[in-house]
C-alpha positions in Angstrom: 5.8 20.4 -3.3 5.5 19.4 0.4 8.5 19.9 2.6 10.0 17.1 4.7 10.7 17.0 8.4 13.2 14.7 10.1 12.3 11.1 9.8 10.1 11.6 6.8 10.3 10.7 3.0 8.9 12.1 -0.1 7.2 9.4 -2.1 6.3 9.8 -5.8 3.0 7.9 -5.9 2.5 5.3 -8.6 -0.9 3.8 -7.5 -3.4 4.7 -4.9 -6.4 2.5 -4.2 -10.0 3.6 -3.4 -11.4 2.4 0.1 -15.0 2.2 1.5 -13.7 4.4 4.3 -13.4 7.2 1.7 -17.2 7.0 1.0 -17.8 7.5 4.7 -15.6 10.5 4.8 -17.4 12.0 1.7 -20.7 11.3 3.4 -19.6 13.1 6.5 -19.6 10.2 8.9 -16.1 11.0 10.0 -16.3 14.9 9.7 -15.0 15.4 13.1 -11.7 13.6 12.3 -10.8 15.3 9.1 -7.7 17.7 9.1 -9.5 20.3 6.9 -13.2 21.0 7.0 -13.3 22.6 3.5 -11.2 20.3 1.5 -8.9 17.2 1.9 -6.9 14.9 -0.2 -8.3 11.3 0.2 -6.3 8.1 -0.1 -4.5 5.8 2.3 -3.6 2.7 0.2 -0.6 3.4 -2.0 2.6 2.4 -3.6 5.4 4.6 -5.0 9.0 5.5 -5.4 11.0 7.4 -2.8 11.9 10.8 -4.3 13.8 12.3 -1.4 14.5 11.4 2.3 14.7 13.8 5.3 17.2 13.9 8.1 17.4 10.8 10.4 15.9 8.5 7.8 17.5 5.1 8.0 16.8 1.8 6.0 15.4 3.7 3.0 16.8 5.7 0.3 15.9 7.6 -2.9 14.7 5.2 -5.7 13.4 2.5 -3.3 9.9 0.9 -4.3 7.7 1.2 -1.2 4.2 0.8 0.2 2.9 2.0 3.4 0.4 1.7 6.2 -2.4 4.1 6.4 -2.0 4.4 10.2 0.6 6.7 11.7 1.3 5.5 15.3 3.2 7.5 17.9 5.7 4.7 18.6 6.0 5.8 22.3 2.8 4.8 24.1 2.1 1.5 25.9 0.2 0.1 23.1 2.9 0.8 20.5 5.7 -0.5 22.8 3.6 -3.6 23.4 3.2 -4.5 19.7 -0.2 -3.1 19.3 0.4 0.1 17.3 -3.1 -0.2 15.8 -4.4 0.6 19.3 -2.5 3.9 19.6 -4.7 6.6 20.9 -2.5 9.3 19.0 -2.4 7.8 15.7 -3.1 9.6 12.5 -4.5 8.4 9.2 -3.5 9.4 5.6 -6.5 11.0 3.8 -8.3 11.9 7.1 -6.1 13.4 9.7 -3.4 14.5 7.1 -3.2 14.7 3.4 -3.6 11.4 1.6 -2.2 9.5 -1.4 -4.7 10.5 -4.3 -1.9 12.9 -5.4 1.4 13.0 -7.3 3.4 13.1 -4.0 3.0 12.0 -0.4 5.0 12.8 2.6 5.1 9.8 5.0 7.1 9.0 8.2 9.7 6.3 7.7 7.9 4.3 10.4 5.0 3.5 8.2 7.1 2.2 5.1 7.6 -1.3 3.8 9.8 -2.5 0.8 7.7 -3.5 -2.1 9.0 -6.9 -3.3 10.3 -6.7 -7.0 7.7 -9.4 -8.1 4.8 -7.4 -7.0 3.5 -4.5 -9.3 2.6 -1.1 -8.1 -1.3 -1.5 -8.6 -1.5 -4.8 -6.5 1.2 -3.6 -4.1 -1.3 -0.8 -3.2 -3.5 -3.4 -1.6 -0.8 -4.7 0.8 -0.8 -1.7 3.2 -4.5 -1.8 4.0 -7.0 -4.2 2.4 -4.9 -7.3 2.6 -3.2 -6.5 5.9 -6.5 -5.7 7.6 -8.0 -9.0 6.3 -5.0 -10.9 7.5 -5.3 -9.2 11.0 -8.9 -10.1 11.2 -8.2 -13.8 10.5 -5.5 -13.8 13.1 -8.0 -12.2 15.6 -10.3 -15.0 15.0 -7.7 -17.6 15.3 -7.9 -21.3 15.5 -9.0 -23.8 13.0 -11.8 -22.7 10.6 -14.0 -25.1 8.5 -17.2 -23.3 7.6 -16.9 -19.4 7.3 -19.5 -16.9 6.4 -18.5 -13.6 4.9 -21.0 -10.7 5.0 -20.5 -8.5 1.9 -18.4 -9.0 -1.2 -16.7 -5.7 -1.4 -12.9 -5.5 -1.6 -12.3 -6.6 2.1 -14.8 -9.5 1.7 -13.2 -10.7 -1.4 -9.7 -10.3 0.2 -10.9 -12.4 3.2 -12.1 -15.1 0.8 -8.8 -15.0 -1.1 -6.9 -15.5 2.0 -9.1 -18.1 3.7 -9.0 -20.2 0.5 -5.2 -20.0 0.7 -5.3 -21.1 4.3 -7.3 -24.2 3.3 -10.8 -23.3 4.7 -13.1 -26.0 3.2 -16.4 -24.1 3.0 -16.7 -20.3 2.4 -20.1 -18.8 2.2 -20.9 -15.2 1.3 -24.0 -13.0 1.7 -24.0 -10.3 -1.0 -26.9 -8.8 -2.8 -25.1 -7.6 -5.9 -24.8 -10.1 -8.9 -21.5 -8.6 -10.0 -19.7 -9.1 -6.7 -21.4 -12.6 -6.2 -19.7 -13.7 -9.5 -16.3 -12.1 -8.4 -16.6 -14.0 -5.1 -17.2 -17.3 -7.0 -14.4 -16.7 -9.4 -11.8 -15.6 -6.8 -12.4 -18.3 -4.1 -15.2 -20.5 -5.1 -17.7 -18.9 -2.7 -21.2 -20.5 -1.9 -23.8 -17.9 -2.3 -26.3 -17.6 0.6 -29.7 -15.9 0.0 -32.4 -15.4 2.5 -34.1 -18.3 0.8 -31.5 -20.8 1.7 -30.1 -19.2 4.9 -31.4 -22.2 7.0 -28.8 -24.5 5.4 -26.0 -22.7 7.4 -28.0 -21.3 10.4 -25.9 -22.1 13.6 -23.4 -24.2 11.6 -20.5 -21.7 11.0 -17.5 -21.5 13.3 -16.6 -17.9 12.2 -18.1 -15.0 10.5 -16.7 -11.8 9.0 -19.0 -8.7 8.8 -17.6 -6.3 6.1 -20.9 -4.9 4.7 -21.9 -2.3 7.3 -25.4 -3.6 7.1 -27.3 -4.1 10.4 -29.5 -6.7 8.6 -26.4 -8.7 7.7 -25.0 -8.3 11.1 -28.0 -10.1 12.5 -27.4 -12.8 9.9 -23.9 -13.2 11.1 -25.0 -13.9 14.6 -27.7 -16.4 13.5 -25.1 -18.3 11.3 -22.7 -19.1 14.3 -22.6 -22.4 16.1 -22.1 -22.5 19.9 -18.6 -21.1 20.6 -18.6 -19.3 17.2 -16.7 -16.1 16.6 -17.6 -12.9 14.8 -15.1 -10.3 13.5 -16.4 -6.9 12.5 -14.4 -4.9 10.0 -17.1 -2.5 8.7 -17.9 1.1 9.5 -21.5 1.8 10.4 -22.5 5.0 12.1 -25.7 3.4 13.5 -25.9 1.4 16.7 -26.6 -2.3 16.7 -28.8 -3.7 19.5 -26.6 -6.5 20.9 -28.5 -9.5 22.4 -26.1 -10.2 25.3 -28.2 -13.1 26.6 -27.7 -14.9 23.2 -23.9 -14.0 23.4 -23.7 -15.5 27.0 -25.9 -18.5 26.5 -24.2 -19.7 23.2 -20.7 -18.4 24.3 -20.3 -16.4 21.1 -17.2 -14.0 20.7 -17.2 -10.7 18.9 -14.0 -9.0 17.8 -13.6 -5.5 16.4 -10.8 -5.2 13.8 -9.1 -1.9 13.2 -5.9 -1.6 11.3 -3.1 -4.0 12.3 0.2 -4.3 14.2 3.2 -3.3 12.0 4.8 -6.8 12.6 1.9 -8.6 10.9 2.6 -7.0 7.6 6.1 -8.7 7.8 4.6 -12.0 8.7 2.3 -11.7 5.7 5.3 -10.8 3.3 7.1 -13.9 4.6 4.0 -16.1 3.6 4.0 -14.6 0.1 7.8 -15.0 -0.2 7.6 -18.7 0.8 4.7 -19.3 -1.6 2.3 -20.4 1.2 0.0 -17.7 -0.2 -0.4 -17.4 -3.9 0.8 -14.1 -5.5 -2.4 -13.5 -7.4 -3.6 -10.5 -5.6 -4.4 -8.7 -8.9 -7.6 -10.8 -9.2 -9.2 -8.6 -6.5 -8.6 -5.4 -8.7 -11.2 -5.0 -11.4 -10.7 -1.4 -12.6 -7.8 1.1 -13.0 -8.2 4.9 -13.7 -6.0 7.7 -14.2 -5.7 10.1 -11.3 -7.4 12.8 -13.5 -10.4 10.5 -13.8 -10.9 10.2 -10.0 -14.5 11.4 -10.2 -15.5 8.5 -12.6 -13.5 6.0 -10.3 -15.6 6.9 -7.3 -18.7 7.0 -9.3 -18.1 3.3 -10.2 -16.9 2.5 -6.7 -20.1 3.9 -5.2 -22.2 1.8 -7.6 -20.5 -1.4 -6.2 -20.3 -2.8 -9.7 -16.6 -3.5 -9.1 -14.0 -5.1 -7.0 -11.1 -3.0 -5.9 -10.5 0.2 -7.9 -7.0 1.6 -8.2 -5.9 5.1 -9.5 -2.7 5.0 -11.6 -0.5 8.2 -11.1 2.0 8.9 -14.0 
């Protein structure tokens, strides 16, 4: 059983979701950042019940239902003080720089915690602290009115973007995704219009925004070609390979490119208010297609790696 330091809580994990970042950690793409070169506990999207609190913990108590941010910011630097905790140079990440949530218990600083609303279950709540909040942050980064949007990749982040964009009233949401299973999911969740290479000309230079979630350099190129003049591209994917950026095209057509990593703490509170006010439908569970017991984690990752799924969640008894 892990010990608590001042300001920390012990959480009995109830649900822990799988993330594409986990696959990159397993593949060794992030090996220089892991806390143990031999073995680590993965997982950074979770919900649970507080089992114990350390000294100097305020606003949380034993028995509280909580979810948490994957990112642990220092709280002291210029970025943290300026409302950009996701830019913190000293931040740690569960399941990478410290033990993660694919376990019975997790030690977390109180600064990453949020109260889980009573009408949201543990499984769907596990998406609030990362998948949904990152997608919401990317939409805010793009900003402005969106009418025609292209999403590259229909993995969990792509599906979540579509779910949110539909809630925000975007009229046309196109998606490029090779897998038939995820194509169907995108159509069911937010009425996606599927774009293949054969019909790409129908959207070429017509989209005001694009979101790259696939990690494919080929689709990155499609994202740029989809944008009208003044269009905006948000990049949410991890790709260890370098992309040759055409700066002349960027300049001549006044395109904008945004990197999206994590989110400021305050944006989660914004999103929770939208849920509470019913401005966003509380049907997050549609994004979850499979659940596994923690003891079946190998089967869960085998399925997740096959991409024949949406979001996969581990249930911890």
